[in-house]
Every structure is written in structure tokens, then in C-alpha cells.
N, C-alpha and C positions, 0 to 999 in steps of 0.2 A: 503493500500500500504506500510505499514511499513516493511514488510518482505524483501523488496528489497531496502528500503530507497530511494524511489522516491516520488516526489511531483506531484500533479495534473498538475502543470505547465510543468513538464518534460514529462509526458505521456498523458496528456489530448488532445493533438493535433495529436496523431498518426494517427487517422482515416482521418485527413486532410493533412497527408503527412509530419508532423513535427517529424522527427526522430532525436533525440538528441543522438549523438555518445558518450554514457556514459555507462560504465560497468553496473551500476545498472539498467539503462533503458533496456539494452540488456537482462539482466537476468529477468527483469519484463516481457518482451515479451515472453521469453522462459517459464516462469512460467504460464502465461496466456494460452499459447499453450499446456502446459502439462496438465492443468485442463480440456482441451477439447480433450485430447488424441492425439493432433497433435505432441506433443513431448513425446517420451517414451524411457526409457533407454538411455537418453542423445542423442537421434537421432530424426531428423525431420521425421515424419511418413506421407508422402504425401498421401498414400492411405487412412489413417484415416482422413486427411483433406478433401479429396474428399467425404468420407462418411458423414462427418459433414455437408458439403455443401448440399448434397442430402437430408439430414434429416431436416435441420434447416433453410435454406435460401429460400427466396421468389423465385418462379419459374422464374420470369422475369430476375433474375441475376445469376441463377445457372450456366448456361453454360459459362458466362463471367468469373465468379470467378474460375471455374474449369480450364478454359483456362489459367488464371493467375498462378494458382498453377502448372500446367504442364510446363508453360514457365519458371518458377523459380526453378524447380526441381534441376538443376545443381548447384545452388548457394551454398547450404549447403555443398557440397563436397569440397569446398574451405576452410572450417573451421573445425578444430578439436574441437573447443569449442562450446558447444550447445547454449550458450547465443549469441555468434556472429552469428552462423548459423541461429538462429531464427530471430535475428534482421535484418540481410541482406536479408533473405527470405521475411520477411514482407515488407521491403523497396522495394525489387524487385517487389513484387505483387502490391504495390501502384504505383510504377513508370510505370509498364506495363499497368495498367488500373485503374487510380485514380477514375474514375466515379463509379466503381463497387467494390472498396476496402472496406472491412468491417473488423474492428478490434473489437473483442468481448468486 
């Protein structure tokens, strides 16, 4: 995690809904998303997120996760910065359906 200068304490609770509003944390989320092609060319790629869910997620949560992604599509449009867009999209997905939120 040194690339974005974050600690386990700062990012270890993301999957449990602990989103620390910190620039490094925001960029860490964008970096994780970019490794899975969910962020490309500094944009959130929602269709790529859906494809990842179809390929990698357990069948019992696929529809719920895809529903969260669709619900949170408008969030990124509010931000010009990819780090902020990724952070608030992830937080939106958690807030929308915490039981089925998965952070890589």
C-alpha cells in the first residue's frame, strides 16, 4: 500500500463501511478499481464493473451488486477527479447495500 501512502488502519475497514475522507484513501480506491479495469483513462467504467461482477462474484450476490452499481452510476458525474469519483462511488455502493458490498 505504499504507492498511495495509506495504512491498513485507513483502508482495512472499507468493506465494513469505514470510508476515511482522505486524499490518499480516495486514490487507493481508484487504484484498486483501475487494477480491475473499473477505472480506465481516469473514468469510472461501470460496464466493466458489471462484467467483473458477472465473471468473479458468487451467483447469490451478482444481481444485488449489479443493482448497487446501477444505482450509483450518477455519482461519478459529480466529480472531475477520478480519486473522488471512485471513493464516492464505492461509498454509495456500500450505503445502498452494505450486506452485499465487496471491496477487492
